[in-house]
Structures are given as C-alpha cells and as structure tokens.
N, CA, C and O atoms as CSV, one atom per row, in Angstrom:
chain,resi,resn,atom,element,x,y,z
A,1,MET,N,N,0.778,-1.238,-0.418
A,1,MET,CA,C,0.103,-0.091,0.068
A,1,MET,C,C,0.910,1.454,-0.050
A,1,MET,O,O,0.672,2.457,-0.724
A,2,LYS,N,N,2.031,1.094,1.003
A,2,LYS,CA,C,2.697,2.639,0.725
A,2,LYS,C,C,3.920,3.158,-0.613
A,2,LYS,O,O,4.483,4.206,-0.929
A,3,LEU,N,N,3.890,1.775,-1.090
A,3,LEU,CA,C,4.541,0.822,-2.532
A,3,LEU,C,C,3.482,2.543,-3.101
A,3,LEU,O,O,3.687,3.747,-3.253
A,4,LYS,N,N,2.411,1.580,-3.215
A,4,LYS,CA,C,1.119,2.435,-4.573
A,4,LYS,C,C,1.283,3.364,-4.009
A,4,LYS,O,O,2.040,3.978,-4.761
A,5,THR,N,N,1.069,4.154,-2.919
A,5,THR,CA,C,0.851,5.667,-2.388
A,5,THR,C,C,1.638,6.453,-3.170
A,5,THR,O,O,1.257,7.208,-4.065
A,6,PHE,N,N,3.110,6.185,-2.681
A,6,PHE,CA,C,4.558,6.672,-3.203
A,6,PHE,C,C,4.358,6.865,-5.227
A,6,PHE,O,O,4.525,7.914,-5.848
A,7,MET,N,N,4.085,5.898,-5.647
A,7,MET,CA,C,3.819,5.629,-6.933
A,7,MET,C,C,2.828,6.679,-7.293
A,7,MET,O,O,3.203,7.562,-8.065
A,8,LEU,N,N,1.574,6.699,-6.821
A,8,LEU,CA,C,0.924,7.609,-7.134
A,8,LEU,C,C,1.400,9.020,-6.744
A,8,LEU,O,O,1.005,9.973,-7.416
A,9,ALA,N,N,1.938,9.144,-6.062
A,9,ALA,CA,C,2.289,10.736,-5.399
A,9,ALA,C,C,3.242,10.804,-6.503
A,9,ALA,O,O,2.725,11.469,-7.401
A,10,LEU,N,N,4.444,10.393,-6.834
A,10,LEU,CA,C,5.462,10.639,-8.537
A,10,LEU,C,C,4.937,10.630,-9.093
A,10,LEU,O,O,5.890,10.935,-9.810
A,11,CYS,N,N,3.969,10.572,-9.876
A,11,CYS,CA,C,3.237,10.053,-10.795
A,11,CYS,C,C,2.917,11.925,-11.538
A,11,CYS,O,O,3.145,12.580,-12.555
A,12,TYR,N,N,2.081,12.097,-9.806
A,12,TYR,CA,C,1.902,13.507,-9.965
A,12,TYR,C,C,2.368,14.425,-9.666
A,12,TYR,O,O,1.682,15.435,-9.507
A,13,ALA,N,N,3.287,14.426,-9.535
A,13,ALA,CA,C,4.381,15.761,-9.405
A,13,ALA,C,C,5.707,15.427,-10.599
A,13,ALA,O,O,6.745,16.081,-10.497
A,14,ILE,N,N,5.560,14.353,-11.724
A,14,ILE,CA,C,6.038,14.475,-12.704
A,14,ILE,C,C,5.240,14.261,-13.832
A,14,ILE,O,O,5.514,13.312,-14.567
A,15,ILE,N,N,4.540,14.805,-14.019
A,15,ILE,CA,C,3.154,14.853,-14.855
A,15,ILE,C,C,3.450,16.607,-15.545
A,15,ILE,O,O,3.963,17.026,-16.582
A,16,PRO,N,N,2.891,17.185,-14.477
A,16,PRO,CA,C,3.324,19.058,-14.859
A,16,PRO,C,C,4.848,19.057,-15.534
A,16,PRO,O,O,5.220,20.040,-16.173
A,17,ILE,N,N,5.551,18.106,-15.387
A,17,ILE,CA,C,7.291,18.423,-15.872
A,17,ILE,C,C,7.125,17.664,-17.069
A,17,ILE,O,O,7.201,18.090,-18.222
A,18,LEU,N,N,6.901,16.553,-16.706
A,18,LEU,CA,C,6.841,16.043,-18.242
A,18,LEU,C,C,6.121,16.711,-19.427
A,18,LEU,O,O,6.464,16.409,-20.570
A,19,THR,N,N,5.017,17.717,-19.183
A,19,THR,CA,C,3.982,18.360,-20.052
A,19,THR,C,C,4.798,19.752,-20.510
A,19,THR,O,O,4.721,20.193,-21.657
A,20,HIS,N,N,5.473,20.286,-19.607
A,20,HIS,CA,C,6.192,21.341,-18.975
A,20,HIS,C,C,5.134,22.530,-18.676
A,20,HIS,O,O,4.858,23.637,-19.136
A,21,ALA,N,N,4.919,22.101,-18.160
A,21,ALA,CA,C,3.757,22.822,-17.291
A,21,ALA,C,C,4.686,24.440,-16.214
A,21,ALA,O,O,5.381,24.626,-15.216
A,22,ASN,N,N,4.145,25.058,-17.132
A,22,ASN,CA,C,5.064,26.628,-16.795
A,22,ASN,C,C,4.479,27.878,-16.290
A,22,ASN,O,O,4.267,28.806,-17.070
A,23,PRO,N,N,4.184,27.973,-14.950
A,23,PRO,CA,C,2.953,28.966,-15.289
A,23,PRO,C,C,3.610,30.022,-15.741
A,23,PRO,O,O,4.834,30.148,-15.723
A,24,GLU,N,N,2.822,30.807,-16.156
A,24,GLU,CA,C,2.244,32.043,-16.789
A,24,GLU,C,C,2.380,33.226,-15.899
A,24,GLU,O,O,1.512,33.468,-15.060
A,25,ARG,N,N,3.458,33.991,-16.051
A,25,ARG,CA,C,3.309,35.337,-14.635
A,25,ARG,C,C,2.813,36.417,-15.686
A,25,ARG,O,O,3.022,36.775,-16.845
A,26,ILE,N,N,1.959,36.747,-14.486
A,26,ILE,CA,C,1.035,38.244,-15.212
A,26,ILE,C,C,1.934,39.391,-14.875
A,26,ILE,O,O,2.641,39.584,-13.885
A,27,LYS,N,N,1.710,40.160,-16.041
A,27,LYS,CA,C,2.453,41.608,-15.879
A,27,LYS,C,C,1.092,42.324,-15.555
A,27,LYS,O,O,0.063,41.917,-16.094
A,28,PHE,N,N,1.070,43.401,-14.670
A,28,PHE,CA,C,0.458,43.874,-14.342
A,28,PHE,C,C,0.593,45.774,-14.520
A,28,PHE,O,O,1.529,46.566,-14.405
A,29,ASN,N,N,-1.181,45.933,-14.918
A,29,ASN,CA,C,-1.041,47.549,-15.384
A,29,ASN,C,C,-1.367,48.554,-14.073
A,29,ASN,O,O,-2.446,48.168,-13.624
A,30,LYS,N,N,-1.045,49.286,-13.561
A,30,LYS,CA,C,-1.293,50.365,-12.888
A,30,LYS,C,C,-2.472,51.123,-13.644
A,30,LYS,O,O,-2.410,51.662,-14.748
A,31,ASN,N,N,-3.435,51.044,-12.882
A,31,ASN,CA,C,-4.932,51.940,-13.269
A,31,ASN,C,C,-4.881,53.267,-12.540
A,31,ASN,O,O,-4.827,54.285,-13.230
A,32,LYS,N,N,-4.895,53.400,-10.761
A,32,LYS,CA,C,-4.686,54.634,-11.001
A,32,LYS,C,C,-4.173,54.498,-9.659
A,32,LYS,O,O,-3.957,53.376,-9.201
A,33,ASP,N,N,-3.851,56.085,-8.651
A,33,ASP,CA,C,-3.511,55.939,-7.443
A,33,ASP,C,C,-3.580,57.255,-7.059
A,33,ASP,O,O,-3.614,58.065,-7.986
A,34,TYR,N,N,-3.606,57.629,-6.079
A,34,TYR,CA,C,-4.404,58.313,-5.599
A,34,TYR,C,C,-4.066,58.901,-4.666
A,34,TYR,O,O,-4.759,59.475,-3.826
A,35,GLN,N,N,-2.491,58.757,-4.779
A,35,GLN,CA,C,-1.326,59.442,-4.519
A,35,GLN,C,C,-0.003,59.231,-4.278
A,35,GLN,O,O,0.462,59.081,-3.148
A,36,ASP,N,N,0.861,59.206,-5.670
A,36,ASP,CA,C,1.664,59.061,-6.323
A,36,ASP,C,C,2.748,59.065,-5.674
A,36,ASP,O,O,3.639,58.289,-6.018
A,37,ARG,N,N,2.959,60.083,-4.404
A,37,ARG,CA,C,4.257,60.103,-4.012
A,37,ARG,C,C,4.378,59.114,-2.413
A,37,ARG,O,O,5.317,58.941,-1.635
A,38,ASP,N,N,3.345,58.759,-2.421
A,38,ASP,CA,C,3.332,58.169,-1.346
A,38,ASP,C,C,4.004,56.518,-1.486
A,38,ASP,O,O,3.554,55.834,-2.405
A,39,MET,N,N,4.967,55.967,-0.659
A,39,MET,CA,C,5.665,54.884,-1.047
A,39,MET,C,C,4.628,53.663,-0.516
A,39,MET,O,O,4.833,52.555,-1.011
A,40,GLY,N,N,3.996,53.737,0.043
A,40,GLY,CA,C,2.894,52.695,-0.138
A,40,GLY,C,C,1.464,52.194,-0.584
A,40,GLY,O,O,0.506,51.569,-0.130
A,41,SER,N,N,2.032,53.066,-2.164
A,41,SER,CA,C,0.754,53.228,-3.203
A,41,SER,C,C,1.087,51.599,-3.562
A,41,SER,O,O,0.265,50.742,-3.237
A,42,ILE,N,N,2.232,51.268,-4.190
A,42,ILE,CA,C,2.111,50.271,-4.937
A,42,ILE,C,C,1.763,48.986,-4.531
A,42,ILE,O,O,2.476,48.578,-3.615
A,43,ILE,N,N,0.775,48.098,-4.966
A,43,ILE,CA,C,0.520,46.919,-4.113
A,43,ILE,C,C,1.774,45.963,-4.667
A,43,ILE,O,O,1.795,45.692,-5.867
A,44,PRO,N,N,2.851,45.438,-3.754
A,44,PRO,CA,C,3.545,44.860,-3.592
A,44,PRO,C,C,2.995,42.724,-3.930
A,44,PRO,O,O,2.901,41.814,-3.106
A,45,VAL,N,N,2.828,42.719,-5.075
A,45,VAL,CA,C,2.155,41.247,-5.651
A,45,VAL,C,C,3.114,41.178,-7.049
A,45,VAL,O,O,3.735,41.932,-7.798
A,46,GLU,N,N,2.783,39.689,-6.865
A,46,GLU,CA,C,3.268,38.933,-8.234
A,46,GLU,C,C,2.197,38.142,-8.285
A,46,GLU,O,O,1.685,37.546,-7.337
A,47,ALA,N,N,1.792,38.140,-9.638
A,47,ALA,CA,C,0.425,36.776,-9.974
A,47,ALA,C,C,1.112,36.297,-11.034
A,47,ALA,O,O,1.775,36.806,-11.937
A,48,PHE,N,N,0.610,34.519,-10.524
A,48,PHE,CA,C,0.934,33.727,-12.003
A,48,PHE,C,C,-0.072,32.778,-12.588
A,48,PHE,O,O,-0.648,32.296,-11.613
A,49,TRP,N,N,-0.620,32.220,-13.789
A,49,TRP,CA,C,-1.145,31.458,-14.083
A,49,TRP,C,C,-1.276,30.100,-14.384
A,49,TRP,O,O,-1.782,29.889,-15.486
A,50,ASP,N,N,-1.039,29.345,-13.880
A,50,ASP,CA,C,-0.818,27.476,-14.208
A,50,ASP,C,C,-1.953,27.053,-14.725
A,50,ASP,O,O,-2.746,26.496,-13.966
A,51,ASN,N,N,-2.369,27.259,-16.460
A,51,ASN,CA,C,-3.037,26.410,-17.182
A,51,ASN,C,C,-3.542,25.217,-17.082
A,51,ASN,O,O,-4.733,24.905,-17.084
A,52,SER,N,N,-2.288,24.310,-16.964
A,52,SER,CA,C,-2.370,23.052,-16.738
A,52,SER,C,C,-2.963,22.690,-15.044
A,52,SER,O,O,-2.798,21.510,-14.733
A,53,CYS,N,N,-3.420,23.312,-14.288
A,53,CYS,CA,C,-3.428,23.391,-12.688
A,53,CYS,C,C,-5.261,24.075,-13.041
A,53,CYS,O,O,-6.373,24.061,-12.512
A,54,LYS,N,N,-4.690,24.519,-14.067
A,54,LYS,CA,C,-6.321,26.087,-13.806
A,54,LYS,C,C,-6.096,26.594,-12.449
A,54,LYS,O,O,-6.794,26.528,-11.437
A,55,GLU,N,N,-4.988,27.100,-12.672
A,55,GLU,CA,C,-5.306,28.134,-10.759
A,55,GLU,C,C,-3.992,29.269,-10.791
A,55,GLU,O,O,-2.868,28.979,-11.199
A,56,LEU,N,N,-4.362,30.495,-10.315
A,56,LEU,CA,C,-4.179,31.617,-10.313
A,56,LEU,C,C,-3.382,31.838,-8.771
A,56,LEU,O,O,-4.083,31.848,-7.759
A,57,SER,N,N,-2.154,31.980,-8.684
A,57,SER,CA,C,-2.143,31.761,-7.647
A,57,SER,C,C,-0.982,33.551,-7.406
A,57,SER,O,O,-0.355,34.090,-8.318
A,58,LEU,N,N,-1.025,33.837,-6.555
A,58,LEU,CA,C,-1.090,35.522,-6.170
A,58,LEU,C,C,0.891,36.146,-4.929
A,58,LEU,O,O,1.250,36.470,-3.797
A,59,ILE,N,N,0.991,36.100,-5.197
A,59,ILE,CA,C,2.250,35.965,-4.403
A,59,ILE,C,C,2.019,38.187,-3.152
A,59,ILE,O,O,2.445,39.317,-3.391
A,60,PHE,N,N,1.713,37.973,-2.746
A,60,PHE,CA,C,2.407,39.125,-1.912
A,60,PHE,C,C,3.630,39.545,-1.337
A,60,PHE,O,O,4.319,38.543,-1.142
A,61,TRP,N,N,4.254,40.658,-0.950
A,61,TRP,CA,C,5.513,41.240,-0.614
A,61,TRP,C,C,5.384,41.294,0.637
A,61,TRP,O,O,6.303,41.152,1.443
A,62,ASP,N,N,4.185,41.513,0.904
A,62,ASP,CA,C,4.289,42.216,2.340
A,62,ASP,C,C,3.014,41.507,3.147
A,62,ASP,O,O,2.042,40.932,2.656
A,63,ASN,N,N,3.296,41.708,4.360
A,63,ASN,CA,C,2.089,41.119,5.567
A,63,ASN,C,C,1.291,42.500,5.923
A,63,ASN,O,O,1.560,43.701,5.878
A,64,GLY,N,N,-0.175,41.456,6.415
A,64,GLY,CA,C,-0.970,42.954,6.630
A,64,GLY,C,C,-1.516,43.834,5.515
A,64,GLY,O,O,-2.283,44.787,5.651
A,65,LEU,N,N,-1.114,43.467,4.653
A,65,LEU,CA,C,-1.890,44.571,3.351
A,65,LEU,C,C,-3.371,44.046,3.007
A,65,LEU,O,O,-3.350,42.888,2.589
A,66,PRO,N,N,-4.210,44.423,3.058
A,66,PRO,CA,C,-5.479,44.619,3.209
A,66,PRO,C,C,-5.377,44.655,1.598
A,66,PRO,O,O,-4.709,45.542,1.066
A,67,VAL,N,N,-6.116,43.584,0.749
A,67,VAL,CA,C,-6.635,44.146,-1.073
A,67,VAL,C,C,-7.835,43.440,-1.091
A,67,VAL,O,O,-8.226,42.773,-0.133
A,68,PHE,N,N,-8.536,43.581,-2.325
A,68,PHE,CA,C,-9.452,42.824,-2.659
A,68,PHE,C,C,-9.261,42.622,-4.147
A,68,PHE,O,O,-9.142,43.591,-4.896
A,69,ILE,N,N,-9.235,41.563,-4.518
A,69,ILE,CA,C,-8.756,40.817,-5.751
A,69,ILE,C,C,-10.327,40.005,-6.529
A,69,ILE,O,O,-11.199,39.291,-6.033
A,70,GLU,N,N,-10.092,40.588,-8.052
A,70,GLU,CA,C,-11.783,40.173,-8.677
A,70,GLU,C,C,-10.647,39.614,-10.100
A,70,GLU,O,O,-9.516,39.920,-10.479
A,71,VAL,N,N,-11.504,38.847,-10.453
A,71,VAL,CA,C,-11.368,38.499,-12.048
A,71,VAL,C,C,-12.400,37.782,-12.792
A,71,VAL,O,O,-13.080,36.869,-12.324
A,72,LYS,N,N,-12.510,38.435,-14.455
A,72,LYS,CA,C,-13.145,38.754,-14.865
A,72,LYS,C,C,-12.952,37.975,-16.141
A,72,LYS,O,O,-11.951,37.336,-16.465
A,73,ASP,N,N,-14.219,38.154,-16.896
A,73,ASP,CA,C,-13.820,37.301,-18.023
A,73,ASP,C,C,-14.115,38.281,-19.080
A,73,ASP,O,O,-14.526,39.394,-18.750
A,74,GLU,N,N,-13.950,37.983,-20.298
A,74,GLU,CA,C,-13.887,39.082,-21.893
A,74,GLU,C,C,-15.321,39.997,-21.532
A,74,GLU,O,O,-15.547,41.126,-21.968
A,75,LYS,N,N,-15.893,39.489,-20.952
A,75,LYS,CA,C,-17.185,40.519,-21.276
A,75,LYS,C,C,-17.757,41.208,-19.992
A,75,LYS,O,O,-18.852,41.739,-19.808
A,76,GLY,N,N,-16.449,41.001,-18.979
A,76,GLY,CA,C,-16.444,42.092,-17.299
A,76,GLY,C,C,-17.324,41.689,-16.523
A,76,GLY,O,O,-17.798,42.515,-15.743
A,77,ASN,N,N,-17.790,40.367,-16.496
A,77,ASN,CA,C,-18.024,39.377,-15.401
A,77,ASN,C,C,-17.816,39.005,-14.836
A,77,ASN,O,O,-17.346,37.913,-15.157
A,78,CYS,N,N,-17.835,39.273,-13.412
A,78,CYS,CA,C,-16.997,39.044,-12.279
A,78,CYS,C,C,-17.185,37.204,-12.678
A,78,CYS,O,O,-18.136,36.734,-13.302
A,79,ILE,N,N,-16.085,36.469,-12.157
A,79,ILE,CA,C,-16.197,35.259,-11.917
A,79,ILE,C,C,-15.809,34.823,-11.019
A,79,ILE,O,O,-15.915,33.637,-10.703
A,80,TYR,N,N,-14.969,36.171,-10.056
A,80,TYR,CA,C,-14.601,35.544,-8.007
A,80,TYR,C,C,-14.337,37.186,-7.828
A,80,TYR,O,O,-13.792,37.876,-8.690
A,81,VAL,N,N,-14.702,37.552,-6.871
A,81,VAL,CA,C,-13.863,38.466,-5.365
A,81,VAL,C,C,-13.752,37.797,-4.660
A,81,VAL,O,O,-14.033,36.617,-4.449
A,82,ASN,N,N,-13.121,38.874,-4.042
A,82,ASN,CA,C,-12.316,38.233,-2.045
A,82,ASN,C,C,-12.251,39.392,-2.190
A,82,ASN,O,O,-12.220,40.308,-3.012
A,83,SER,N,N,-12.229,39.013,-0.712
A,83,SER,CA,C,-11.211,40.990,0.364
A,83,SER,C,C,-9.782,39.276,0.636
A,83,SER,O,O,-9.935,38.058,0.727
A,84,TYR,N,N,-8.610,40.185,0.660
A,84,TYR,CA,C,-7.903,39.402,1.248
A,84,TYR,C,C,-7.002,39.997,2.125
A,84,TYR,O,O,-6.433,41.018,1.738
A,85,THR,N,N,-6.735,39.502,3.363
A,85,THR,CA,C,-5.751,40.167,3.801
A,85,THR,C,C,-4.521,39.406,4.555
A,85,THR,O,O,-4.414,38.817,5.630
A,86,VAL,N,N,-3.599,39.720,3.411
A,86,VAL,CA,C,-1.905,38.969,3.289
A,86,VAL,C,C,-1.376,38.607,5.029
A,86,VAL,O,O,-1.117,39.587,5.728
A,87,ASN,N,N,-1.269,37.479,5.522
A,87,ASN,CA,C,-0.967,36.989,6.303
A,87,ASN,C,C,0.317,36.086,6.213
A,87,ASN,O,O,0.602,35.842,5.041
A,88,LYS,N,N,1.177,35.517,7.141
A,88,LYS,CA,C,2.431,35.346,7.291
A,88,LYS,C,C,2.602,34.469,6.010
A,88,LYS,O,O,3.585,34.759,5.328
A,89,ASN,N,N,1.744,33.356,5.527
A,89,ASN,CA,C,2.043,32.758,4.103
A,89,ASN,C,C,2.505,33.822,2.967
A,89,ASN,O,O,3.521,33.755,2.275
A,90,LYS,N,N,1.380,34.939,2.951
A,90,LYS,CA,C,2.677,35.998,1.588
A,90,LYS,C,C,1.045,35.088,0.630
A,90,LYS,O,O,0.150,35.933,0.641
A,91,GLN,N,N,0.727,34.273,0.189
A,91,GLN,CA,C,0.254,33.463,-0.971
A,91,GLN,C,C,-0.994,33.171,-0.569
A,91,GLN,O,O,-1.439,33.030,0.570
A,92,THR,N,N,-1.926,33.033,-2.456
A,92,THR,CA,C,-3.034,33.121,-2.141
A,92,THR,C,C,-3.213,32.223,-3.418
A,92,THR,O,O,-2.573,32.692,-4.359
A,93,ASN,N,N,-4.030,30.838,-3.794
A,93,ASN,CA,C,-4.270,30.446,-4.357
A,93,ASN,C,C,-5.598,30.217,-4.756
A,93,ASN,O,O,-6.249,29.607,-3.908
A,94,ILE,N,N,-6.320,30.574,-5.980
A,94,ILE,CA,C,-7.586,30.713,-6.756
A,94,ILE,C,C,-7.551,29.668,-7.125
A,94,ILE,O,O,-6.378,29.316,-7.252
A,95,PRO,N,N,-8.576,28.550,-7.517
A,95,PRO,CA,C,-8.882,26.979,-8.177
A,95,PRO,C,C,-9.763,27.566,-9.256
A,95,PRO,O,O,-10.972,27.629,-9.033
A,96,LEU,N,N,-9.207,28.063,-10.563
A,96,LEU,CA,C,-10.766,28.715,-11.645
A,96,LEU,C,C,-11.030,27.659,-12.254
A,96,LEU,O,O,-11.582,27.942,-13.318
A,97,SER,N,N,-10.834,25.851,-12.020
A,97,SER,CA,C,-11.431,25.203,-13.159
A,97,SER,C,C,-13.178,25.259,-13.992
A,97,SER,O,O,-14.275,25.698,-13.649
A,98,GLY,N,N,-12.718,24.660,-15.023
A,98,GLY,CA,C,-14.774,24.819,-15.695
A,98,GLY,C,C,-14.333,25.746,-16.430
A,98,GLY,O,O,-14.235,25.386,-17.603
A,99,LEU,N,N,-13.900,27.210,-16.157
A,99,LEU,CA,C,-14.535,28.227,-17.474
A,99,LEU,C,C,-14.203,27.872,-18.508
A,99,LEU,O,O,-13.267,27.081,-18.630
A,100,PRO,N,N,-14.856,28.342,-19.506
A,100,PRO,CA,C,-14.581,28.745,-20.546
A,100,PRO,C,C,-13.365,28.998,-21.311
A,100,PRO,O,O,-12.976,30.055,-20.813
A,101,PRO,N,N,-12.682,28.736,-22.047
A,101,PRO,CA,C,-11.557,29.088,-23.424
A,101,PRO,C,C,-11.657,30.733,-23.100
A,101,PRO,O,O,-12.834,31.014,-22.875
A,102,GLY,N,N,-10.788,31.888,-23.010
A,102,GLY,CA,C,-10.567,32.951,-23.514
A,102,GLY,C,C,-9.741,33.590,-22.741
A,102,GLY,O,O,-8.989,33.172,-21.860
A,103,GLU,N,N,-9.962,34.762,-23.185
A,103,GLU,CA,C,-9.024,35.984,-22.168
A,103,GLU,C,C,-9.715,36.638,-20.343
A,103,GLU,O,O,-10.858,37.065,-20.181
A,104,TYR,N,N,-9.053,36.572,-19.652
A,104,TYR,CA,C,-9.628,36.671,-18.758
A,104,TYR,C,C,-9.105,37.897,-17.769
A,104,TYR,O,O,-7.938,37.991,-18.148
A,105,SER,N,N,-9.285,38.974,-16.643
A,105,SER,CA,C,-8.707,40.246,-16.286
A,105,SER,C,C,-8.431,39.499,-14.916
A,105,SER,O,O,-8.869,38.422,-14.511
A,106,ILE,N,N,-7.565,40.412,-14.329
A,106,ILE,CA,C,-7.516,40.110,-12.666
A,106,ILE,C,C,-7.245,41.796,-12.037
A,106,ILE,O,O,-6.543,42.763,-12.336
A,107,HIS,N,N,-7.950,41.551,-11.325
A,107,HIS,CA,C,-7.714,42.919,-10.337
A,107,HIS,C,C,-7.460,42.930,-9.076
A,107,HIS,O,O,-8.231,42.393,-8.281
A,108,VAL,N,N,-6.705,43.342,-8.817
A,108,VAL,CA,C,-5.915,44.038,-7.166
A,108,VAL,C,C,-6.025,45.080,-7.241
A,108,VAL,O,O,-5.686,45.636,-8.285
A,109,SER,N,N,-6.611,45.898,-6.037
A,109,SER,CA,C,-6.565,46.792,-5.388
A,109,SER,C,C,-6.633,46.916,-3.884
A,109,SER,O,O,-6.594,46.084,-2.977
A,110,ASN,N,N,-6.731,48.059,-3.916
A,110,ASN,CA,C,-6.417,48.513,-1.593
A,110,ASN,C,C,-7.377,49.663,-2.562
A,110,ASN,O,O,-8.104,49.758,-3.551
A,111,GLU,N,N,-6.704,50.471,-1.351
A,111,GLU,CA,C,-7.545,51.836,-0.896
A,111,GLU,C,C,-7.019,53.182,-1.728
A,111,GLU,O,O,-7.519,54.279,-1.976
A,112,LYS,N,N,-5.544,52.426,-2.079
A,112,LYS,CA,C,-4.435,53.428,-2.960
A,112,LYS,C,C,-4.691,53.186,-3.988
A,112,LYS,O,O,-5.341,54.080,-4.530
A,113,THR,N,N,-4.384,51.916,-4.892
A,113,THR,CA,C,-4.334,51.488,-5.609
A,113,THR,C,C,-4.958,50.910,-6.818
A,113,THR,O,O,-5.311,50.021,-6.042
A,114,ASP,N,N,-5.304,50.649,-7.638
A,114,ASP,CA,C,-5.911,49.827,-8.795
A,114,ASP,C,C,-4.999,49.119,-9.721
A,114,ASP,O,O,-4.273,49.780,-10.464
A,115,MET,N,N,-4.976,47.564,-9.737
A,115,MET,CA,C,-4.058,47.169,-10.635
A,115,MET,C,C,-4.559,46.104,-11.726
A,115,MET,O,O,-5.656,45.631,-11.431
A,116,THR,N,N,-4.121,45.722,-12.665
A,116,THR,CA,C,-5.018,44.161,-13.597
A,116,THR,C,C,-3.983,44.409,-14.562
A,116,THR,O,O,-3.285,45.352,-14.936
A,117,GLY,N,N,-4.184,43.007,-14.858
A,117,GLY,CA,C,-3.368,41.700,-15.325
A,117,GLY,C,C,-4.498,41.202,-16.389
A,117,GLY,O,O,-5.705,41.443,-16.412
A,118,THR,N,N,-3.762,40.498,-17.180
A,118,THR,CA,C,-4.520,39.395,-17.620
A,118,THR,C,C,-3.405,38.243,-18.444
A,118,THR,O,O,-2.263,38.460,-18.850
A,119,PHE,N,N,-4.420,36.668,-18.518
A,119,PHE,CA,C,-4.654,35.524,-18.489
A,119,PHE,C,C,-5.086,35.474,-19.224
A,119,PHE,O,O,-5.897,36.262,-19.709
A,120,SER,N,N,-4.418,33.797,-19.866
A,120,SER,CA,C,-5.474,32.719,-21.377
A,120,SER,C,C,-5.537,31.887,-20.678
A,120,SER,O,O,-4.611,31.401,-20.029
A,121,TYR,N,N,-7.378,31.369,-20.696
A,121,TYR,CA,C,-7.195,30.347,-19.828
A,121,TYR,C,C,-7.803,29.523,-21.208
A,121,TYR,O,O,-8.740,29.982,-21.861
A,122,SER,N,N,-7.168,28.330,-21.518
A,122,SER,CA,C,-7.465,27.347,-22.914
A,122,SER,C,C,-7.141,25.719,-21.942
A,122,SER,O,O,-6.543,25.279,-20.960
A,123,LEU,N,N,-8.108,25.287,-23.172
A,123,LEU,CA,C,-8.231,23.542,-22.058
A,123,LEU,C,C,-6.728,22.568,-22.263
A,123,LEU,O,O,-6.606,21.491,-21.680
C-alpha cells in the first residue's frame, strides 16, 4: 500500500514536468493611484497563471496588507471576488477550473491603487 501511494505521488509530481507546465507570469498595469508620492501606494504583488492546474497564484511581499481581488471574463462578468488580508503565508491560490477558454482579467486593489493584469484560459 505504501508503494502504491508513493508511486501515485510520484506520478503527480512528474506529470507537470513532462507536460512542460510553466506558470505564466501576469504583468500588472497600474490603473489609478490616489497618492503618487506615497511609497505605500503600490501593491507589492506577483501573480502567476498555471493553465495545467487551472489555478491563479498571488504572492504578496508585505504582511497585513488588505487587498481586494477580482477576476473577470472578456465580457466583464465577475468570476471571482474576495477581500484578502495578507498573512505570514503571503500567498493565496485561486482555483478556476471549469471556465470556458478565453481571456480573463485580474484586478488587485487597495485603498490607494488599482492594478489589472490579463491571462489566457485554454483547455
């Protein structure tokens, strides 16, 4: 039984490597900034889209930063919305399986900044 579990775990680890599943880095554009001279006005975040796992990963650089996360489809329909306060983990994953193929946008905002990035969802 242990060997069977080990082999199954090994398969799950190797499949993404064999399929060359590399998460796509999402580049953000800054939409608005209420205080351009304030150093805290930029949301320190990196986002990655993993099409093989159908998962969006956000990595924040600062603790305690409250942010609003929103994912929309091409027509502007809201697919996901959540308010998130960065904890010591500094990462949140958003599973987005079952969506139709297309272009999607992610909006990350706080009280000072609104940033938007796009990613492609394919089957």
